[in-house]
N, C-alpha and C positions, 0 to 999 in steps of 0.2 A: 261934648258925652257928658251927661246930666250923669251926676255917681248915685249908685244905687244902694239900697240898705245889703251888706253881703248876708245877713242873716236871713231878711223874708226877702227881699228881692225891691220895696220899693222905693219910688225913687224919691219919695217926700222927705227929703232934709235938709235941717234947717238947725245950722250951725256945730253942723260932724253930730245930732242925733234925727236921728229916726225918728219920725213925728209918727212912725203904725209901730211900729215894736217899745218905739224906745231905749236903743241899744243905740249906741256909738260908734259909732261908721268909720274910724282909725283902729279903736280897741281890735272890736270883730276881725276887718282886715290881718289883723298881723295873728289872731287863735286859729284864722281856718286859716290861713298862708301856712304856721307852724304845725298845724295838725294835718295833712293834705300829705300823698305819697309824694316821693320822689317819678320822676318821670322813666327814671329807665327800672322802676321796680318790676317787676314782674312775677305772678302769682303763682305760688304753689299748685301747677298741676292737681286736680283732682279726680282719685277717679277710686274706681273697687282696689282694693289691698291684695295684692298676688300671697296666697297662701305660705304662711314660711314652709321649706318639707325639710320633711325631717333627716339632716342629715347625722350622723352616727360623731362626735367628737373623736377626738385621736385616744388610743388608750393609753395609759399613764404607763412612761418608761422610767425607770435612775437615769439620772443624768450623765450623757457622753461621757465622763470624768469617770467618774462611777464604775460604768459597766467595761471600762479601757483598763484600771486598776487592780477594779475585783476581783473578775471572773479569772483569765489569766494567770492571779496568783496565785490562788485557788488550785489551779488546774497544774501548777507548776509546783508546785507542794504537793498534790498526787501522785506525782511522775518524778519525785524525790524521793517520797515514800518506800515506792514500789525498786527503784534503782536498791536502795540500801537494802528493801528485803532479797533484792535477787541475789547481791551482796554476802549476804549470811548465809544464805542457803548452800552458795558456793562454796563457800569458804566450810559451811560444815560437808557436803559433800566429800570435797577436796579432801580435808579432816580427817573423813570417813575411809575416802579411798584409800587413802597413804597409809592409816595406818594398819589397815588390813592388810596393804604391797606389806609391811612393813613386818606383821604375824605372819604372813605364806613365806616371806624372805626367810622368815628367823628357823621357821619349822623346814623349810628347804636346809638351810644351812647350819643342820644340826649333824652334830658327826661324833661317831662312836666307833674304836677299834683301830685297828688298823691304818697309818698314814706314809706315803713317798710322795715325794716330791721329785716329779724328772727335772725342774728345768736347774733349783739348788741341791739337787745330791744329796736330797737326807732325807733318815725315818723313824717313826716316831711311833705308838700308840698311845689314842687316849682314853679316859675313862671311857668308858658305854653308854652314859648318860650326860648332860650338864654344858658340855662343848659344845661350840658351831663354829664355824666358818667364815670368815668375812672376808667376801667377795671384793674384788679388784673395787675401786673407791669408794669403798664403803670408811674406811677409814674417815675419822674427821678432824683429831688434834692432830696439826701441823708438821709435829714436832717428830709424828710415829708415819706421816703419810709415805713414806722413803721403806717403810718395813716392807720389805720380799714378799714376804708371808705374816700374818697373822692369825689365831682363836679365840673366843670369849667365852667365861664364861658368866653365865646368867641368862635372862630372857631378854633383856635388851640388848642391842648391841649398840647403840648409841650410851648406855650408863653403866657397861659390865662391871658387874663383881671382881671381874679379876682378865685384861688383859695376856695373852701372849703373843711376843712379837720380834721377826726373828730376822735377822740377816744375815748375807752371805756375801762377798766378796774374795777377787781373787790374789794369790799372793805371788811374790816376787820367785822366789824359788821353796823348795820341800823345806814341812816341814816334819823333825824328825816325832816318832811318836810321843816317845820320853825328853822331858829338858835336865841337861844339871841343874846343877842348888844354883847356878849366878847369872842360866837364863830362865829362870822360874823367877828371882825375884824382880828381875828387871821386868819380864812382862808383866808381870801383877803389877807394880808399880807403876807400868803403862798404858794398864789400861784400868784402873784407880784414875789415872789424872783422865780419861779421857773419860769417865762414867761421869766424874765434875761437872768438863766444858761442856756437856752433852746436854744435860741435870741443866747448867746455867744458864744455856744458851732457848732453850726452854720457860727461862723465867723461874723456875724454882730452886728451891735454896737446895743444899742437898750433901748430909754426912752420913760417907760410910762405916756402918757399925760392923761390918765383921767378914775379914774379903782372908782364901783362901789356894791353897789346892784341889783341885776333885776332878778324876775321870768322868771323859766325857769321849762317847763310842769305842773308850776300849784305849784313847789315847789324852794325853797332857792333857790337862783344861785346867781353869780356875773359873771361881763362883767369886761375887760380892754381893752385898749385903748391904742398902743402903734406907736411909729416911730421909723423907723429899716432905718439904713446905712450902708453900706460898698460901701469905693469907692465914685463915684461918680453913682451914687445910691441911689437911696429917697423910701421906700416905705411904705404905712399904715397894722395892721393890725389891727386887732378887736378881741377876745378871749373871750369864753364864758362857763363859767365852771358849768354843771349842775347836781343833785345830786338826784338817785330813789334809795330806799330801799338801797342794798344793794351792788350796781352801778354808780359810777362815769364820767362825759361824759368831752371831753374838745373838742370843736367845734371854730373849728379858721379859719379866712378869711385873703385872704391875697393879695393885687394885687397894682399896682401903687399909688404916691397920688390920681392924676385926676380921677380913674377911683374908687380907695377904695367912696371920696367924692361923686360921682354921681352915686351910688350905694348902699351907705347905708341907704335910706327908702327899696332899695328894700332887704337886708343884715337883715334886724329891720321886713321888714316882714315875709322873711322865719323864721329866730324864735323866731316868736310869735305862729308859726305854729310847733315847736322842742317840739314836747311827748313821755313820756316814754312806752313803749309798756308793763305795767305791768302785763298783762294777761300772760307774754314770762315767768316772769321771774321764 
């Protein structure tokens, strides 16, 4: 088959040159082959381009990690603040209720005039105003919780001006109305030692400043004055010990130095009215 010019198709070829168009046949073949598309090439289908649908893009949202961390922390903070506020309000309400309760208890405990204890068989008269009666369980100091009866002077039962505490116990044998000199001396020494031991047990340094015999309820009795100190605190106490047949009584007044000096005449007046209700023995 005669060679043809790949450019013009002429078969007039001489020495690899087309006589009609003048191109070199071998070179024209190489160029044409390289510029041809591969057999497997399939052209892109042409046709009308579909209109782009107007689909709204997703709304912007913060990263997932930020949402997980920031939102719950804020809620927890608000919840904590609410709990704190509720706790503060509860404390205020309870505090106010407690103060109101203490005020009512104090008013209900105010006592004046004749007093009779039917359990421990004693009587006395208190001033018409200024004193109040401790209810069972109201005494806070552990060293006085075993008192059989108690009164306080002032408006605050937890911090009274003066406290009056009364103990009573049975005796093995009947006590005479009057002691002989030897018995009186021994009894007073024993009472002073008991006062020291009791005060030291309560953590107080005790210095007895005065003691002696004193009639209580018509019977022979004793009185002890002492100075009590603890750290920077200083108090005075007056302790009366009385006897009636088969019972012994201890009546203690305790308060600050100033109040005890100021109220000593009133205390002495109360003790002058103290009596033993023998009819109940």
